[in-house]
C-alpha positions in Angstrom: 129.8 81.7 102.7 131.3 85.3 102.8 129.4 88.8 102.3 128.5 90.1 99.0 128.9 86.8 97.2 125.9 85.7 94.8 124.1 82.6 95.3 122.5 81.4 91.8 123.5 84.6 90.3 121.1 86.4 92.0 121.3 87.0 96.3 124.0 88.8 97.0 124.7 88.2 100.7 125.2 91.2 102.9 125.6 90.0 106.6 125.4 87.0 109.0 122.0 86.5 111.1 122.8 83.4 112.5 124.0 79.7 112.9 122.7 76.9 113.4 123.1 73.5 113.8 122.3 73.0 109.6 123.8 76.1 108.6 123.4 79.9 108.4 121.0 82.7 107.6 122.3 85.8 106.1 120.2 88.7 105.0 120.5 89.2 101.3 119.5 91.3 98.3 117.7 90.2 96.4 119.0 92.2 92.3 116.4 91.3 90.1 113.9 92.6 92.3 115.0 94.8 94.2 114.2 93.9 97.5 116.0 92.8 101.1 115.1 88.9 101.9 116.7 86.1 103.7 118.5 83.7 102.8 118.8 79.9 104.7 121.5 77.9 103.7 120.5 74.2 104.5 124.0 72.4 104.8 123.9 68.3 104.3 127.5 67.4 105.3 128.3 65.3 102.7 124.4 64.3 102.4 123.3 63.2 99.2 120.7 61.7 98.8 118.1 61.9 95.9 114.7 61.6 98.0 116.3 64.1 100.5 116.1 66.8 97.7 112.2 65.9 95.9 111.6 66.8 100.1 113.8 69.7 100.2 111.1 70.8 96.9 108.3 69.0 98.1 108.0 71.5 101.6 109.0 74.4 99.5 106.6 74.4 97.3 104.0 74.2 100.3 105.4 76.8 102.8 105.0 79.3 99.8 100.8 78.3 99.6 101.2 80.2 102.9 99.8 83.5 102.7 98.5 85.0 106.0 99.7 88.2 108.0 101.4 86.3 110.4 103.7 83.9 107.8 107.4 85.1 107.1 106.8 84.7 102.9 108.8 82.4 101.3 109.8 83.6 98.1 112.5 81.2 96.6 114.6 77.8 96.8 117.6 76.5 95.2 120.8 74.2 95.0 123.8 76.5 95.0 127.1 74.6 94.6 125.5 71.6 96.2 124.0 73.5 98.9 120.4 74.0 99.9 118.6 77.2 100.3 115.5 78.9 100.6 114.4 82.4 100.2 112.1 84.9 102.9 110.5 87.7 103.7 113.0 89.4 105.7 111.0 90.1 108.8 112.6 93.7 111.0 112.1 92.9 114.4 113.7 90.8 117.6 112.7 87.0 118.2 110.3 86.0 121.2 112.6 84.1 122.4 115.2 87.4 122.6 112.5 88.8 124.6 112.1 86.7 126.6 115.7 87.0 128.0 114.9 90.4 128.4 112.2 91.0 130.1 110.0 87.8 130.8 107.5 86.8 132.1 105.2 88.8 129.8 101.6 90.6 130.9 98.9 88.4 130.7 97.6 90.9 127.5 101.2 90.6 125.7 101.5 87.0 126.1 97.9 86.7 124.8 97.9 88.7 121.4 101.3 86.6 120.7 99.8 83.7 121.0 96.9 85.0 119.3 99.7 85.8 116.3 101.3 82.7 116.3 97.7 80.6 116.1 96.8 82.6 113.1 99.8 81.2 111.7 98.7 77.6 112.6 95.6 78.2 111.0 96.5 79.5 108.0 99.7 76.7 107.5 97.1 74.1 108.4 94.5 75.1 105.7 97.4 74.1 103.3 97.9 71.3 104.8 101.6 72.4 106.4 102.8 71.2 109.2 105.5 73.2 111.2 106.8 70.7 113.4 109.4 73.5 115.1 106.9 76.2 117.2 109.8 77.6 119.3 110.5 81.2 120.7 113.1 81.9 117.9 110.8 80.3 115.0 108.8 84.1 116.3 109.8 87.2 115.4 108.1 90.7 117.0 108.4 92.9 114.1 108.4 96.5 114.3 105.5 97.4 113.2 103.2 95.5 115.4 102.7 91.7 113.5 103.8 89.0 114.9 105.0 87.1 112.1 106.5 82.8 112.1 109.6 81.6 110.1 110.3 78.5 108.9 107.5 77.0 108.0 108.4 73.7 105.8 111.9 73.6 107.1 112.1 71.5 110.1 109.8 68.9 107.9 112.9 68.2 105.8 115.3 68.6 108.5 113.9 65.7 110.4 113.9 63.7 107.2 117.9 64.6 106.7 117.7 62.9 109.9 116.1 60.0 109.2 117.9 59.7 106.6 121.6 60.0 107.8 121.7 58.8 111.4 123.6 60.2 112.6 124.1 62.3 115.7 124.8 65.7 114.3 121.7 66.1 113.0 118.7 66.2 115.3 114.6 65.4 114.6 112.2 68.2 114.1 111.0 69.6 117.3 113.0 71.5 120.0 113.4 69.7 123.2 111.9 72.6 125.7 108.8 72.6 123.3 108.5 69.7 120.6 105.5 66.8 121.3 106.5 64.4 123.1 105.1 62.4 120.0 107.7 64.1 117.7 110.6 62.0 119.9 108.5 58.8 119.5 108.5 57.1 115.7 105.1 59.0 115.3 106.2 62.3 113.0 103.6 64.6 114.1 101.2 65.9 112.8 98.6 69.6 113.3 98.0 69.3 117.5 101.9 68.5 117.5 102.3 72.5 116.7 99.2 73.4 119.0 101.4 71.7 121.8 104.2 73.5 120.7 101.7 76.6 121.3 100.7 76.2 124.9 104.8 75.6 125.9 105.1 78.9 124.2 102.0 80.5 125.7 103.8 78.8 128.8 106.9 80.1 128.9 105.9 83.8 128.2 103.7 83.7 131.4 105.8 81.7 134.0 108.9 82.9 132.4 110.6 79.5 131.8 109.5 76.7 129.7 106.7 74.1 131.3 110.1 71.2 131.3 113.5 71.4 131.9 116.2 69.7 132.4 120.3 69.3 132.6 120.3 68.3 128.9 118.5 68.1 125.9 117.8 64.0 126.8 116.1 65.0 130.0 113.7 67.5 129.1 112.6 64.9 126.6 112.4 61.8 129.2 110.5 63.6 131.1 108.1 65.2 128.9 107.3 61.2 127.8 106.8 60.2 131.0 105.3 63.5 132.7 102.0 65.5 132.4 102.9 69.1 132.4 102.6 71.4 135.4 99.9 72.8 136.0 100.3 76.7 134.9 98.5 78.0 138.0 101.6 76.4 140.1 104.6 78.8 138.9 102.4 81.8 137.6 99.6 83.4 140.0 97.1 85.5 139.6 96.4 84.2 136.2 93.0 83.9 134.8 91.3 80.4 135.4 90.4 80.1 131.1 93.6 80.8 130.3 95.4 78.2 132.6 92.7 75.6 131.5 93.6 76.0 127.6 96.9 76.2 128.1 96.7 72.7 130.4 94.8 71.0 127.5 97.4 72.4 124.6 100.4 70.3 126.9 98.8 67.3 127.4 100.5 64.5 126.4 98.0 62.4 124.5 97.6 64.4 121.7 93.5 63.0 121.9 93.1 64.5 124.6 94.5 68.3 123.1 92.6 70.5 121.6 91.8 69.1 118.3 92.6 72.1 115.4 94.0 75.9 115.6 90.8 77.0 114.3 89.4 75.6 118.0 91.9 77.2 119.8 92.4 80.3 118.3 88.1 80.9 119.2 89.3 80.7 123.0 92.4 82.6 122.7 90.6 85.6 121.0 87.8 85.3 124.2 91.0 85.7 126.1 92.1 88.4 124.7 88.8 90.6 124.4 88.4 89.8 128.5 91.7 91.1 128.8 90.6 94.4 126.4 87.6 94.7 128.7 89.4 94.7 132.2 92.5 97.0 130.8 90.0 99.6 128.9 90.0 102.6 131.5 87.1 103.9 133.5 86.6 107.9 131.6 85.3 110.6 133.7 83.6 112.8 132.4 83.4 116.7 135.0 80.4 117.9 135.1 79.8 121.3 132.7 82.0 124.8 134.0 82.3 127.8 132.3 85.9 128.2 130.6 88.1 130.4 131.9 88.9 133.4 129.4 92.6 132.6 130.8 93.4 129.2 130.4 96.8 128.2 128.0 95.9 126.5 125.3 98.5 123.8 124.5 100.0 123.2 121.4 99.3 121.3 118.7 101.0 118.2 118.7 103.2 116.8 116.1 102.4 113.3 115.1 104.3 110.5 116.5 106.8 109.1 114.3 106.3 106.6 112.2 102.4 107.3 112.5 99.6 107.3 109.5 98.3 110.7 110.8 101.2 112.4 110.0 101.1 116.3 107.8 101.9 115.3 104.3 101.6 117.8 100.9 100.3 117.4 97.3 104.7 116.0 97.3 104.1 112.8 99.1 105.6 110.2 97.0 103.4 108.3 94.4 104.4 104.8 96.2 102.6 102.3 98.7 104.7 103.1 101.7 104.3 106.5 101.7 100.9 106.9 101.2 99.3 103.6 102.4 99.4 102.6 106.7 101.2 99.3 106.5 98.0 98.8 109.8 95.4 100.4 110.8 92.2 100.2 113.3 88.3 101.3 112.4 86.3 102.5 115.1 84.8 99.5 115.7 88.4 98.5 117.1 89.1 95.3 114.2 92.6 95.8 113.4 93.4 95.0 109.4 97.0 94.2 108.5 98.5 95.5 104.8 99.3 92.1 103.4 99.9 92.8 99.3 100.6 96.7 97.5 101.1 97.8 94.0 101.7 100.6 91.8 99.2 99.6 88.5 98.6 101.7 85.3 95.4 103.6 86.1 93.7 101.4 82.3 93.4 97.9 85.7 91.6 100.2 88.4 88.3 99.4 85.7 86.2 98.9 83.3 87.1 100.7 79.7 84.8 103.8 80.3 86.1 104.4 83.8 90.1 103.8 83.2 89.1 106.4 80.1 87.7 108.9 82.4 90.5 108.7 85.3 93.1 108.7 82.2 91.1 111.8 80.9 91.9 113.4 83.9 95.4 112.9 83.9 96.0 109.7 86.1 98.0 107.1 84.5 99.5 105.0 88.0 97.4 104.1 91.0 98.4 102.8 94.3 96.6 99.8 95.4 96.6 97.8 98.4 95.3 95.0 100.2 94.3 94.8 103.7 93.6 91.6 105.6 91.2 91.2 109.1 93.5 90.3 112.0 93.0 87.8 114.9 90.6 89.5 117.2 87.1 89.1 119.7 85.4 90.4 116.3 87.2 87.7 113.6 85.4 84.9 111.3 88.7 83.7 110.2 87.7 81.1 108.1 86.4 84.2 106.6 88.2 87.4 107.0 87.0 91.0 106.2 89.8 92.8 103.3 89.6 95.8 102.3 90.9 96.4 98.4 92.6 100.3 98.4 92.8 102.3 95.6 94.5 105.9 95.2 95.0 108.5 92.6 97.3 111.0 92.2 95.7 114.0 90.3 97.1 117.1 88.4 95.5 118.9 91.2 92.7 120.1 92.8 89.8 121.5 91.4 90.5 117.7 89.3 90.5 115.5 92.2 87.3 116.8 93.1 85.5 116.6 90.2 87.3 113.1 90.2 85.7 113.0 93.9 82.3 113.5 92.5 82.3 111.5 90.1 83.8 107.9 91.2 82.3 108.9 94.7 78.9 110.7 95.0 78.6 108.9 91.0 79.0 106.0 92.5 81.7 104.7 90.6 83.7 103.5 93.3 81.5 100.3 92.8 83.0 99.6 89.2 86.4 100.2 90.6 88.6 96.6 90.1 88.0 94.4 93.5 91.9 93.7 94.7 93.5 90.3 96.9 96.4 89.5 97.5 97.7 86.6 94.7 98.7 83.5 96.3 102.8 83.9 96.1 102.7 87.9 96.5 101.4 90.2 94.7 97.8 91.5 93.5 95.3 89.9 91.2 91.3 90.7 90.3 89.6 89.4 92.7 87.0 86.7 91.1 82.9 88.0 89.8 82.0 85.9 93.0 83.5 88.8 95.1 81.5 91.3 93.0 78.0 88.8 94.7 79.4 89.2 98.4 79.2 91.8 101.4 80.8 95.0 99.8 80.8 98.4 101.5 82.8 101.4 99.6 84.4 105.1 100.8 86.0 107.4 99.7 88.7 110.4 100.8 89.9 113.4 98.9 93.1 115.0 100.5 94.9 118.1 98.7 95.2 115.8 94.6 95.1 112.3 96.2 91.9 110.5 96.2 91.9 107.4 98.0 88.8 104.6 97.2 88.4 101.6 99.7 86.0 98.9 99.6 85.7 96.5 101.9 84.5 93.0 101.4 84.2 89.5 102.8 83.8 86.6 100.7 80.5 85.4 101.9 77.7 85.2 99.6 75.2 84.2 101.9 72.1 87.0 103.4 73.9 87.8 107.1 73.7 91.2 106.6 75.4 92.1 109.9 78.5 92.3 108.5 77.4 95.8 106.8 78.7 97.8 110.0 81.3 95.6 110.5 82.0 96.4 106.9 81.2 100.0 106.2 83.7 101.0 109.1 86.7 99.6 107.8 85.9 100.9 104.3 85.8 104.4 106.4 88.8 103.9 108.1 90.8 102.3 105.5 90.2 105.6 102.5 90.4 108.3 105.1 93.5 106.7 106.2 95.3 106.2 102.8 97.0 109.1 100.9 98.3 112.2 102.8 97.0 114.4 104.7 95.7 117.3 103.7 96.8 120.4 105.8 96.5 123.0 103.2 92.3 123.0 104.1 91.5 122.3 100.6 
């Protein structure tokens, strides 16, 4: 393949990102949706088997069902000139492998944070009945926006099928020797617990600076893995909490039945460790005694916000686009992190029922920027039923109109009647089902110059658990006040 080549009359190759035993990865431009994507080209080297094509489709369709902030989305798949291709989300950042090569071992807090992100991705995938089979540092990207992203869901299983058909030494079974589970190198294909073994191997590598098993070649590594239990982490990395070394030891057990049996169980333990790390890292604040201020004290000039900060100074000329008005991430005042998982610009007639939409149109609002945020793994999270936030930003012709609309939507309670948006499987937005309106919800509105933001936090739980109330209120208020430009005119 070469730069500029058009795949399937749609994807223009713009630069090669990497090459592997099964093909190449390219950066590409989707000419239809006008976005940057990553294109993986799988070269089967003359292998033509009908079952493989069907397997390729099954794996791709299954992987596309995983919609999660920690999973690089799969957009499309197909065949071009007898080469199979997958179109994926292009994630800007570095692989975990590159970061480890540059600086390892990682501090405990950082290593656990990466593991929490990977485990969240595995939770989502396993719920969708998708197993990765090749969790390793090269398949984890530490994105520039701070998210941990797992790539290549659905690919390793297909590669293993190709290996089974081809019986060629040029192809390798699913799983990398340094991180794959022992059963993957025998007659068994592996299951969810194989992914958890690989997660344990990565956590070991992040904290020890090397994988649990090493050898002069891949065969030697696999042989050791089949014959020996993994070394204890505390023999190569000192000073780690016992709950960390115990979890890694359990994840790396040779017998799958002796490992933790689900990603959900592992995530709970990782989150508890993360909470302990956060508490240990929290600075002690010393409050000095009250003193009379000095008259000639030199006042520090206001510092400009950091590049990319969503507390930046903006005017009413801020572009009316999701990226200009919606933060990628925010943390509420309870320390819970949220990440944007879907966004779009929609006609204002879709923002609520007919009379509410007419009120918006009458005030000169034709479009609304919409975003959906999902709670990120952490000490407060409930992975099976996370808090989500639906945010809408409205632009009005002037401040007076925005102030009037704020009274109508905010004080008047109209925000409760706005459409509650969710992330659609496969990408995009979709109105949430009616059940969400009967779930736990909390709304908040905020106005900045001629922009009005309305946020509604919800957890799709129909029980009477009221303890989530403060959690929802904090999420809604932070989402609303983080969206839109900052009003520095004081109006």
